N, C-alpha and C positions, 0 to 999 in steps of 0.2 A: 655029312653036312646036310642041314635041314633045307628043304626046297623054299626058295624066296617067293613072296606073293607076286602076282602078275603086275606088270607095269600099268600105270593109270591110263584111262582113256579120257579122263576129265581132271583139270587142275583148278585149284582155288588159290588166289593171290591176295595177300594181305600187306598193306603198307604200314608205315611206322607213325612216330609221334606227330599228332595234329595234321597228318596227311590224309588224303582220300583216295578212292579207286581211280579218278581221273589223273592223279599224278603219275600213274604208271605210264602214260603216254603211249608209245608205240610198242612197248615191251609185250603186252599180252599177245599181240599179233605175231611178233618175232618168235616168241615161244611156241605159240600154236603151229606155225609154219615149220619150225625146226623139229617139233616132236610129232607132228601129224596128229594133234589132239584138240579137244575143246578146252578153251581157257576161260575161266570166270573170275570176275574180281568182286570183292565184298569189302564193305567199310567197317571199321571198327565203331563201336558206339561212340556218339558224340561228334563224329565226322562225317562229311559227304552226305549221303542219303539219310544218315542217321544223326545229322548235326543238332536237330531239336531234342535228341534223347539226353538224358543224364548219364554221363559216362561213369561206370563203376570205378572204385579205387584200388581194384586188385586185377591182376592179369587173369587169374582163374575166372573171375566173373566176367570179364570181356570175352574169354574163351566160349563161355556158355551162351552168352548173348549172341555171338557170331554163329555159333553152332545151331541155335534155334532157327535162324534165317536160313542157314545152309540146308537144313533138314527139308525146308519147303523147296528150295532149289533142287536138291537131289531128287525129290519126288517128281518135280516137273521134268527134269532131264531123263529120268528113267521111263516116264510115260511117253516121251517122245522117242528115245533111242534104245530103250531096253536097259538091261543092267549095265551099270558103269562102275569103273574102278577109279577111285579118287586119289590124286596126289595134292599136296599142301606146301605152298612156297610163301614164306614170310620174311620180311626185311625189318631189321631194327626192332620196334616194339611188336610189330606183326610176327617177327620171329619168336619173341617170348610168348605171345599168344598161341603160336603154332605148337611150341613145346608144351604148353599147358593143355592144349586141346588134344594133341596126340597121345599124351600120357594118360589123360582121363578117359579117353574114348579110343583104345587101340584098334578098334575094328573100323574105324571110319576111313583110314588112309593106308594105302599100300606103299607109299613113298613120302618123305618129308625133306624139304630143302630149307635151310636156315641161312640167311644172308646178313652179314654185319650186325649180329646181335649178341646178346651178353646175358649174364645172370650174376647175382650177388654172391653165389656159391661157386662160381666157375671163373677164376681169374682174380687178379688183384683190383682193389677198388679204384686205384688210379688208372687202371687201363680201360675203364668203362665210364662213359658219360663225363669226359674231361671237362673240368670246370670252365676253361677258357672258351671251348667250342659251344658248350651248353649255354653259357651266358650269351654268346653271340646269337644262338637261335632264339633264345627267350627275349633278348633285346629286339630282335626282328619282329617277334610276335606282338610287342607292345608298341611298334611304330604304326603311326596312323596312315601313312602312305602305303597302300597295299603293294604297289609295285616295288617300292623300296624294301618292304618287308620281304618279299619273295626274293629280292636280289640278295639280302643278307642270308637268308636260308640257303639259297644256292651256293653262295660263296663258301658256306660252311660244310656243304655236303657233297658237292661235285668237284671233280679235279680235272676231268678230260674234256669237258664241254667247252668249246671256243666262246669267247666273250660275247660275240654277236648273237649265237644261239642261245647263250644263257639269258640275254636281255629279252629275246623274244619269248622265251619260256616263263621268264619272270612276269611278263605282261599277261600271258595266258593264265598263269597260276592265280594272278591277282584277281582275275575274273572269277575263278572258281571260289576264292575267298569271299568275294562280294556276293555271290549267288547262295553260298552254303557256309556262313560264317561259324567258325569254331569258337565256343565260348571260352573265356579265360579259366573258368572253373574246370573245363575238359583238359586244358593244358596241365593245370596243377594236379588233377587226379591221374593223368596219364604219367606224368613225371614221378609221382609217389608210387604208383603201381610199378613202374620200370625199376625205380631204385630199390624197392623191396622184394622184387621177384627172385625166387630161388628155382634154379633148373631142377626138374624131376630126376630121379635116379636113372630112368630109362625111357625111351619113347617106344610108341607101338609099331614103329615101321622102320625099314632101312633109311638112313639119312645121309644127306650131303651137306657139308658146311662150306659156304663161300665167304671169302675174305677179301676186302679191299685193302691193299697195302698202305694206302694213304688215308685211311679212315680216322678222323680225329675224334669221333664220338665212341667208337667201339674199336680199340686197338686189335690188331691181329692176334695178340695173345688171347683175347677172349674167345675168338673162334677156335684157336688151337685147343683151348681148355675144353670147349664144348665137344669138339671132334673126339677127343680122347675120352671124355665122359661117356659119349654114346657109342664109342667105337665106329665112328662115322668117316666117310671119306671126306677129305679136305681138299680144296682148291683155292689158290690165292692169286688175285690179279695184282701185280706188283705196283700199279699206279692209280688204281681206281679209288674214289673216295667212298663215303658213307652210302650215298644213293647210287649203289652199283647198278641197279636196273636202268637208271638214266645215263650214267657214265659208260657203262659197257654192256648194253643189252645183248648184242651178239654173242659176246664171250659167255654171258650168264646161260643163255640158251644152249650154247655148245657145250659147256660144262655139264649141264643137266642131260643133254642128249648122250654124251659119251659115257656118263655114269650110268644112265638107265641101260645102255648096251651091255656094259660090264656087269651090272647087278643082275641083268636078266639071263646072263650066259649060264 
């Protein structure tokens, strides 16, 4: 059996459709404490710190855009801390970008985690981007009231957050939308890129696939198909929704920690 690469000292996290790094909330800190590592968040083009950028219409181009910024971050980290080993965790569209990145640049990461993501060549079309849920998210994006918009998105993507906490989160996220508005063209380009994305034959690092059992946007069959394709370990949360980092941050961190222990043995 070939020796596995070392576990990461640093992790990059990427969010999904028209989301930005602040939408991770407490999860980066939860993961950093669970693993004893440094955790960094980065935005897809067209969102968050990059909201004024034109978003590419392909997942591969998004991956190259993010990677260019990551190379600068990597140099900064290594100047401060010495050699670093990197892990990559992406949810939803961020998971697709993670697949494209890890396949195109296999030396960049020693571990990859894919959460509630899919591909057009891994699973049935009706298992990914379900029309009802997708229309709900799109309807929310065209709602003028930013708080109501975020309530609609949360209703579609989380299952375990109590109503009162969901309302607080909707108001906080509405503030992000006001500060860094995402263009409608970005939504259209991200939807097109996601709908046409094809998973690569293999990734350049050992992989863990996480699934929310009540995800209406990427059914569990999608994650199972990707795990089989990449010979990856699979973990399913029976009741979490699409935004699994918000629904079950401690569970996600524990799954990654346990997997790293096993894969490093």
